[in-house]
N, C-alpha and C positions, 0 to 999 in steps of 0.2 A: 245526546250524541257522541258516538264512541269513533274513534280513528284508528285504525291498527296500520301500523307501520310495517313495511317491510323490512325481512330479515336483513341485518347487516346495514340497517340506517346510521348514518356518521352524526357526532355529535352536532357538526356545524349545520347537517340539515335538521335536525330537531330545533336547532335555533332560530332557522330559517323559518320552520313553521310555526315556532312561539312568535314570531314578528308579523307573522300574517294573522294568527289568532289576535293579537295586540289591535291590530289595524281594525278589526272587525268587533272591537269591543267585547270580545269573547275570552275567559281565562281559560287555560288547557291544564289538567292535571295528569301527570306523566308518571306513569307507572312502567319500569323496566323490568322486562322479565330475562330468563336467560336467553331466549331466542329472537324476542320480538319487545316491541314498544307498544302500548296501548295510552294513547292520549285521550280522556273523556274531557269532553268541552263543556262548561258550565255556565250558564248566563243564559241570554235571549240569544240561541240559536235559529230563530226563524229567519235571519238575515245571510245565514250561513249556506251557500250554494253546496250542494251535496257533490255535483258533477265537477264544478271547479277545485274542489278539495281533493276528489277522487282522480284527478286528472295529474295530481303531481307525482312526480318520478319516484318518490319516497313512501307513496300511500299505497298500503296492500287494499282496505277496505274500508269504506265510512257506513256507519250505521246509525239510524234513529232509535231511543228506546222512549219506552212509554212511561216508565216509572216517574213522579215526581221527584225523586230523589237521586241526585247524581254524584255527589262523591262519596256518599256512603255506599252506593252501589257496586256489587261483587264484579256487575258487569264492565265496570270502569278499572278494578284493581282486582284480577283473578285472584291473587295469591293472598293469603290471609296479613292481616296487618299485625305485626308483632310489636309490642309497646314495652320499653325498657324502664322500670320504676327503681330507681337507685339498685340496679343490678340484677333483680328481679324480673324476668321477660314474662309477658302474659300474650297469649295467642298463637297461633301457628303451633299447637301443639306442646306449647308451655303453660302449665296452670299455676296458680297461685292461690293461697287461703289466706282471706282478710278476716282478721279476727278483732274482738273486743267488744267493750260496754256501750248500749244505747248511747248514753249519755257518761260525759265525764263529768265526775263528782268530786274529787278531792284528790291530790297528788299520790297520796298514797293508794287509792282505789286503783288509778289508771296503771300505775308505775307497777303494782300487784298482778293485774290482769294481763300487762303486757307481757311481763317476764315466763309467767305461766303459759300464757299463749304461743310465746316464741318456743319455750320447751318442748310443747307438744307439736311443733312445726309449721306452725302460722308462719308467715312470710311479712305481713303486713299488719299493722295497727289501724281498727277503727274506732271512733270515739265521737260521740256527737258534742260540738262545742255550741252550736245553736240548733235548736229544737223546733220544729214545728209542731204544735199540740193542738187537737183539736178543741180542746177548752182553754178559756186565757187565764184560769185560774191555776192551770198543772204547770210543772217545772219547766221552764222555758231555756235551760242551759245555763251555763257560766259565761258562756259568749268569750270575749277576747281572753278572759282569764283560761278558759278552757283550752283553748290554741296553745296556750302557752304551758300549760300543765300537758298536753299533749307532745309538746317540743321535749319536755324534760323526759317524758317516757322514750321518745326517740334518742335522746342523747344516752338514755341507760341502756337500751336494747339494740340501736342502728337500726329499727325497723322504721320502713317509710310509714308516714301516716297517710290516713285517708279520713276526711271529714266535711260535713255537709255545710254548703254555702245558703243563705236565705236571699240575700239582694246584694246587688251591684254594690253599693254603697260600704258593704263588708270586705271587698276583694283585697284591699291593701293589707288587712289583716291576716291572707293566704300565701303570703310572699315564700315563707318557709315550709308550708304544706305541701306534701309531695301529689297528692291526688285529691281533687275537688269533686266533691260527691254532689249531683244535683236529686234532691228528693223527689219523689212520685208527686208531689203537690205541683212542684215548681217544674216540671217535665216541659211545659207549655208557656213558662215564663219567657217568653222569646226575647225582650229585652235583654233579661240577665244570661240568654244564651248567646247571643249577639257580643255581649261584653267578655265571655269567656271563650269566644273564638278567637279573641285577639290576645290571649295569655298563650303560653308555651306549656302549660301543664296538662296532664291527663286529666280527663274528666270522666267520672263514674256516672253516668247517665240513667237515671231509675225509670222504668215503665210506669206511666200513670195507674190509678186503679181501674178506670175505665177507659183506658185507651188502647188502640190496635196497634200491630204492630208497623204499620205504615206511618202511624201518627210517630210513633218512636223515631223511626228513621227520620222522619225529617225532622225531628227535634235535634238529632243527632247533625243533620244537614245544616242547622243552624249556626251550628258550632264550627262544623268544617267549613262553610261558605267562607267565615271570617279568616281563615287560614290556618285554624286548629285541627289537625288530623289525628290528634291522638284521645280518641273517644271510645271508652268501655260502655257497653251496651248492659242493662242490669235487668233482668225478669226478677221481680219480687213478688209477684202472685196478684191476681185481680179479683175484682168484686164480682162475684155471683150470687146467685140466690140461696148459695149453700150456706148453712149457720154452724155447721160442726166444726170448721176451721176459721180462723181470722180471714184468710182471703183463700182462692184457689189458685195452687201454680201451676201456671201453664206449661207443663213440660214441652208440648209440640212447639213453643215459642221458639226454643233453644235449635234444633234443628233447622226451622226454617229461619230464623236469624242468620243463621250462619249460612245458608243457600243464599238468600237474598243480599248480603253484606259480607263484606271481608272484616268488619270490627270485632273483637272478642267481645265473647258474651259471658257474663257472670251471674249466678244465681243466688239470692237471697233466701235460703229457707226458713229463716227465723220469724221474719215478716211474712211469709206465705203461707206458714198454717198458725203462728202464733202460739205453738206448742211444743214443749223442749223435745218429747220424745220423739217427734216426728222430724227433728234436723236430721238424724241420722239418716233414714229410708230416702228423705227428699234429696239430700246431698248425693248420696250413692245413684239414684234415679240421674239427678243431672249431669253428673260425671259420664255414665253411661249414654246419656242422648248427647254427649259433646260439648259441655260446658268448658269454658277457660280458665274457670275460678268459682269460688265460694266467698260469700260475705255473710259470717256466722256470727252473733251476738253471745258474748261471754262474759258473766259477770261474777266477780268474788263473792258475792251476798245476794242473789236475786231476790229475796224476800225482802229487802231493805232497799232496792233499786228506785231510784227517783221516777225512772221512767223505762217500761217493756222489761218488768223484771220478771214476770211471769213466762217469758217466751225464752229467756236467757239461758244458758248453759252454764252450771258451774266448771270449773277449772279441769276437776277430776273428769266429767262427763264428757267435756270438749275433747280431753287426751284419748277416752276410749273411742269419740267420732274420728278423732283423727286417724287413728290406728286403721282402723274400716276405710278410711278415706284412702290412706298410703296403699293400702292393699289393691282398692279399684283403680288409683292412679297406674300403678304398675301392670295390673292386668289389659288396663286401656294404652299402654305406651305413653302414657304423659311424661314430659318431663317437668321437673320444679325449679 
């Protein structure tokens, strides 16, 4: 349910309305615009009498909405959400490039890649400390040591770090992590999402291999229902019958998600194709479609990488791609 307040509604009237909602056992998500305020009602709204709410002197209109996701819905929040990550804004016309290796392997490796990525224009550093792998015999990441090495790279470069969490019991290790990534396999790990909803950190939520956009938004809703509104959606390719690429990048998801939701949308071209030469055209396509950011795998020696080496760019290759990305950002009027 959405309540549009009359223009000029005072703060004391908004407080009065909040008390009414509290009495009904419903949460109110207040979105203040330049001329009006929109209140999204979250919870069991079946007990809310539209006529009673509509009769309040400061209420303009009341509408019920059909979509099951509420807080993530653009109808609740018409303006784009802008998330500040260590001074780097994403969403609302601001675009960031997140770069780094699939896995953190050593201090030398992560620091070398971080410096090279930053020199090419990346603003955030990605790196996996915990790695979900299809095979139980594959490299599973350095775990806590991996996070320590990421923090050393952050100290060296000043770049905010993005790394993936696998389970709730790992959360204490992420105190100094800037952005917590939820991978495709954990997109519907609802107990984990509930825990992340109680944090105050930005969450980069990747779409699952076979999940719909509505399911992605419902997973975002789990986080937001807990009080954490800092969610970044990530399109990383979905599984189709095509075998020429690792996955199929759903470019159409970018404008659709931005129409349905106010949350920032980033694209992972590395996982989408699994082919390094395709990173450039997919990145440019994503920016043209309206993406708010990119997350690109970069490794200083892909042939010896412990995970996803074949899809990673070398620093020189990443630099060449970033030059093209910079040109496209300027053409699209994106701010960094």
